[in-house]
N, C-alpha and C positions, 0 to 999 in steps of 0.2 A: 361148805366154805369156811375156814378157820374163824373163829370168833375172837381170838387174840393174839398177838405176836409171841412167836417161840423165841424171839431174840432179845425182846424190850428189857428183860432182866440180867442179860450178859453184860459183865464188866467192859467188854471190848464195844458195846454200843453205848455206855454211859455218857453223860453231857459233863464235860470239864468245868467247873466253875470258874477256873483261872482264865479260859479263853472265850469267855462270854461276849466279850465286846473285840474280838478277834478283827470283824470286818470294818473296824473303825480306828483300831490300833496304826501306830506308825511303824515303818518297816524295821526300825531297830528294836522297838518294843517285842515284836513277833518274834524277830531272832532271840532276844534275851529269853522270852516266854520258853520257846521252843529248846532252848540250850538247856534252861532250869528243869522243863520236863524230862528231857534227855538224861540228866544227872540221875535220875531215879531209876532208870532202866539198870545200870550197872548194880546198884544195890539190890534190886528185884532179882537179877540173875545170881548174885552171889548168895542170895538166900536158898537157892537151889543148889549149892556147891555138892551137898553129900547126894543128891538125886542125880547130878551130872556125872558124879564119881561112878555111881553105880551103873549109868548107861555106858560111859567108857569100858568099864569092867567087861560089860556084855559084849560090846564091840570088840575088844581085844582078842577076848577068848574065841569069838566067833572067825575073826580074820587068821588066827593061828590055826585054825582047822580047816581054812580053806573056805569057809563061809562068805556070804556078799552082804554088802550093806545096800540096802534100798530105800530110798527116800520116797514119800508119798504125800502129796499136799495139793490144794488148789488155790488159784489166784497167786497173791502175793507169798504164801506159805509155799505154795508149788515151785515159784519160780526161784525162791531162797533155796529149796532143795536140788533143782537142778542146777544152779550156780555152784553149790558145793559139791556136787557129782561132777561137774565138769573141769573142777579145779584139782582134782586128785590126780589126774594123769599127768598133768605139768609139772606139778608140785612134788611129787613122790612117785612117780612112774607106776602108778597101779594101772592095771589093764581097765579098759573100760567096761569089762564085764564085772569086776570087782565091786566098784561103787556104781549104783545107778539110780535114777531118779524117774519117777512117773507123775503126771497131773494131766487133769481132765481135759481134752481137746489137744493133746499131744503136743508136737514142737512148735504148731502154728500159735499155741495159747501162751507160750512164752513171750511172744512180741505182741500179740493183740489178744486182749481178754476176751473170753467166751462165757458170757453171762450165762448163769444158770447150769453150767455143766458140773459144779461142784454138789451139785443135788442128784446126782446119778448114783444110788447105791450099788448098782447092778454093774455099772461101767467100772467102779472101783474094783468090784470082787473079780471081773473079768480081766481087768489090766494084771491085776498079781497073778491070777492063774496062768496067763500067757508065759508069765518069767518062770514057772515051775519051781516056786519055794520048797526048800528043804528045811530040816532042824537045825542046819549050820547056819543059816540067815538071819540077819536081823533087820528089820522094818522099823524104820523112823517115820510115824507118821507125825505129819505138821498140819496144825488147825488153830490159828488163833482164838477163834471163838469155840474151838471145840465141837462145832455142830456140822462140820464139811460130812455130807452123806457119802460123796465120793471116797473119804479117807475112811469113814466108819465101814463102808463096804469092803476096802483093801485090808483094814485090820482083821476083820471077822475072817475072810478067806484066809489070809495068812496065819491066823491062830489055829485054823483047822488043818494046817501042814505042819505044826509045831514050831513056827518061827517064834523068836524073840522079839518082844515088841516094846519100842521105847515111843513115848507118844509126848510131843511138845506142844503145850497150848497156854494161852494166857488166860484160861479160865480155871482158876484153882478148884472151882467147886464141881467139875465135870464128875459125872458117874463113870467116865471110863477107868478111873483110877482102881476099879475093882476088875478090870478086865486085862489091863496091859500089865507088862513085868515092871517097868519103870514109867512113872509119869513126871515130867518136869513142867512146872507150871510157874513161870515168875508173874508175880501180880504188878504189872506194870501201870495200873490205874487206868481212867479214861483219856482218850487221845485228845490232842489239841484241836483236831477237827473230829467231831464226834464220829465213831465208827471207822474211821481211815486207819486201819491196822497195818498199813505200810510205814506207819511212823513208829511209835514207841513199841508196838508188839512187833514189828517187822525187826527193829534194831535188837530188841531182845532175843528174837528168834535166831538172828543170825550169829549174836554172840555165842548161843549154845551150841549151835550147828559147829561153830569154829572150835568150840572147846573139844566135842565130841570126836571129830574128826582128826584134829592136831593132835591131842593127847593119845588117841589109840595108834596113831601113825608113829609117834614117838616112840610108843611102847612096843612096837613090832620090828623097830629097827630103822625107821626111815630116816633119821637123823644122827649125826654124831656132835655129841654136845648140841648146840642150837645152828648146826650146819646143815644144810639141804643136801646130803650125800646121796639121796636116791634121785637125785634133779633127772629130768628127761633133756637129754642135751641134743635136742633136734634144731635148734635156733642159734643163731650166732651170740645171743645174749646169754642164752643159757650155757653153751661151750666156755664163755668168757667167765661165767661164774664158777663152772667146774674147775677151769684152771685156778681161778683164785682161791677156790677152796683148797685145791692140792699146795699152793704157795703158803697158805695159812697154816694147814696142818702139818705140813713137811720141811717146810724152810728150802724147797726148790724155788728158782726163778720161774718167771713166766713161762718162756720157751721149754724149759726142762719139764715143767709140769704139763704141757701140751704134748711132749713127747713121751712121758709114762702113760697118759691117758690113751693115747694111741696104742700104746701096747696093751691096756687094759680094755681096748675095745670101748673107750668113753664110759667105762664103769667106774664111777668116781670112787665107790666103796673098795673096791679091788685095785684101784691105783693106789688108796692109802695104804692097804695091808703089804701090796707089793714093795713099795718104797721104805715103809716103817721096820718090815721084816726081812726085807731083801730075799723075796720069793718070786717064784713064777706066777703068770696068771693064773693057770690051773689050779697050783696051790693055794691062791688067795682065794679063788672060787671055793674050794673044798673048806677053806677055813671059815667062810661065811657061811657054808651050809652047816657046819659044824656048831657054828656060835646062834643059829637062828636069824641070820641076817643082821646080827648086831656088831657093827665095826668096834665098838669099845672092848666087847667080850673077846673079839678076834686077836686085837692087837695088845690087849691088858692094858692096865694101868688107869690112872684118873685123866681127865681133859689135859690135854696139852698145855704146857705153860706157855708154849707158842701162841697157841689160839687166845689164852687169856691176856696176853701182853698185846695182842693185835687188838682184840676189842675194847681194851682200857685205851688204846691210842685213839682209837677212833672214836670213843666216847668222849674225849677231850676236844674233838675238832668242832 
C-alpha cells in the first residue's frame, strides 16, 4: 500500500488561496474570481511561445512528408484532443486518417468518464501500436498533471518507432522533459476548485492545441490570407461560405461564384486560381501541386486589395 500521495505536490492539485471562501461567495463574486484567474492563462501560454513554435515546426515538417498527427490524452485532456482532431476535417478538409486522437475508454469515454482508465500504461502502449506509427508521424501527448500512465505508455511505445513527440502539460517540473522532443508547459497556477483541471489547465491546453493545429495548417496551405479556402463543402452553410470566399477574392457576384465553384467541383482553391489566371480546372490543379498547395504561390502577389477592403468594411460594422 502507498504510504504517501504521488499527486499531492503537483501544481494541478494545489489549493488556490484566492478561492478559499468559494462556497459562501456571491454569484457575481465567483464569476469575477474566475475571470481574474482565467486572465492568467493567456500569459502562461504566451510564456511558452518559443516551445509552441518548435512544436509547429515539427508538425509542419511531418505533414509535408505525409505523416500523421496523433493526439493522446485521458479525461479532459483526452477529450480536448478528440475535439481538435474532429474539427480538422470540416475546417481544413483533412482526411480522418491525417489527424487522429486516442483516449482510454474509447469513444464512450468522451461522453461518460471512465474513472481509473487513465492509469493503464499497457493500454496506452497497445492503443498506439494498433495505429502502426512511423518516423513520419508526430504524437501530441496531453496530460495536465503529467502523470497519466495511459499517456506515458503511448509515448514510450511511439518513441520506439521513432515518432516525434510533443508533450503538453501544466506541470513544468515533469521529468518527461528529457524524454520528448518538445514540452509545452504553461504554468497556470492552482485552479479555482482544487484539482479541477477542466478549468484553467483545460483552457490553456485548448489554446495550445489551437495554435499547434492552426499554424501548421496555415503553413501547409490550408488558407489564403485568413480565408478558409480548404473548407469542406458538404453542408449548405459551408457552400455558402465557399461562395462568399470566391466573391471576396475575385469580385464575382454570388451566382457567378457558384458557377465557377461547380466547374471547380467545389474546390475553392482551384476556383480562385481558375478565375484569377483564367485557366482550366486541370491547369489549376497542376498549379496547386507545383506550389505545394499554396494558393498565394500559385497566383502570385500579396493579399488581394479586395480582401483587405472587405475585411476593413466588416471591421467597421
